[in-house]
C-alpha positions in Angstrom: 6.2 -179.5 227.9 2.7 -181.0 227.3 2.4 -184.8 227.0 1.6 -185.9 223.5 -0.9 -188.7 223.0 0.7 -191.3 220.6 -2.6 -191.9 218.9 -3.0 -188.2 218.1 0.6 -188.0 216.8 0.0 -191.1 214.6 -3.2 -189.7 213.2 -1.6 -186.3 212.4 1.4 -188.0 210.7 -0.9 -190.3 208.7 -3.0 -187.3 207.5 0.2 -185.5 206.6 1.4 -188.5 204.5 -2.0 -188.9 202.9 -2.1 -185.2 202.0 1.4 -185.2 200.5 0.8 -188.5 198.6 -2.4 -187.0 197.1 -0.7 -183.8 196.0 2.5 -185.6 194.8 0.5 -188.3 193.0 -1.7 -185.7 191.3 1.3 -183.8 190.0 3.0 -187.1 188.9 -0.1 -188.2 187.1 -0.7 -184.8 185.4 2.9 -184.9 184.2 2.2 -188.1 182.3 -1.2 -187.2 180.8 -1.7 -185.0 177.7 -4.2 -182.4 178.7 -6.5 -180.7 176.2 -6.7 -176.9 176.1 -10.2 -177.1 177.6 -8.9 -179.2 180.5 -6.0 -176.9 181.1 -8.4 -173.9 181.1 -10.6 -175.6 183.6 -7.7 -176.4 185.9 -6.5 -172.8 185.7 -9.9 -171.5 186.6 -10.4 -173.8 189.5 -8.7 -171.7 192.3 -10.9 -168.7 191.4 -14.0 -170.9 191.4 -13.2 -172.2 194.9 -12.7 -168.7 196.2 -16.0 -167.5 194.7 -17.8 -170.6 196.1 -16.6 -169.7 199.5 -17.2 -165.9 199.3 -20.6 -165.6 197.7 -22.6 -167.3 200.5 -20.8 -165.1 203.1 -21.4 -162.0 201.1 -25.0 -162.8 200.6 -25.5 -162.9 204.4 -24.5 -159.2 204.4 -27.3 -158.4 202.0 -27.2 -155.5 199.5 -24.3 -153.6 201.3 -22.1 -156.6 201.1 -22.8 -157.4 197.5 -22.4 -153.8 196.4 -19.2 -153.4 198.4 -17.8 -156.6 196.9 -18.6 -155.3 193.4 -16.9 -152.0 194.2 -13.8 -153.9 195.5 -13.6 -155.9 192.3 -13.9 -152.9 190.0 -11.3 -150.9 192.0 -8.9 -153.9 192.2 -9.1 -154.5 188.4 -8.6 -150.9 187.4 -5.9 -149.9 189.9 -4.1 -153.2 190.8 -4.0 -151.8 194.4 -5.2 -154.2 197.1 -5.0 -151.4 199.7 -7.2 -149.0 197.7 -9.6 -151.8 196.9 -10.0 -152.8 200.5 -10.4 -149.2 201.6 -13.1 -148.7 198.9 -14.9 -151.8 200.2 -14.8 -150.7 203.8 -16.0 -147.2 203.0 -18.8 -148.6 200.7 -20.1 -151.1 203.2 -20.1 -148.6 206.1 -21.8 -146.0 204.0 -24.5 -148.3 202.7 -25.2 -149.8 206.2 -25.8 -146.3 207.5 -28.0 -145.3 204.5 -30.0 -148.6 204.5 
């Protein structure tokens, strides 16, 4: 078994406690604050906004084929609720557009 550096273990444990305290504290605080409808809508939209902020720069690196394929994936996913079909559509679209362009 590998030797564990006590400093590394202490830092990992401290980060774990800080992460848990932040999440638990936020949930505790939100349970005691009356949120407006607008604030609730913003909090509900936040996970999607984070995903988009991470995906768009990556997709833009792939240029037109990447952006068109992402659009095709979104359309197929919305209309069919099939992740497998949406991913297949995206793969076929990006491969086809890369060969054409």
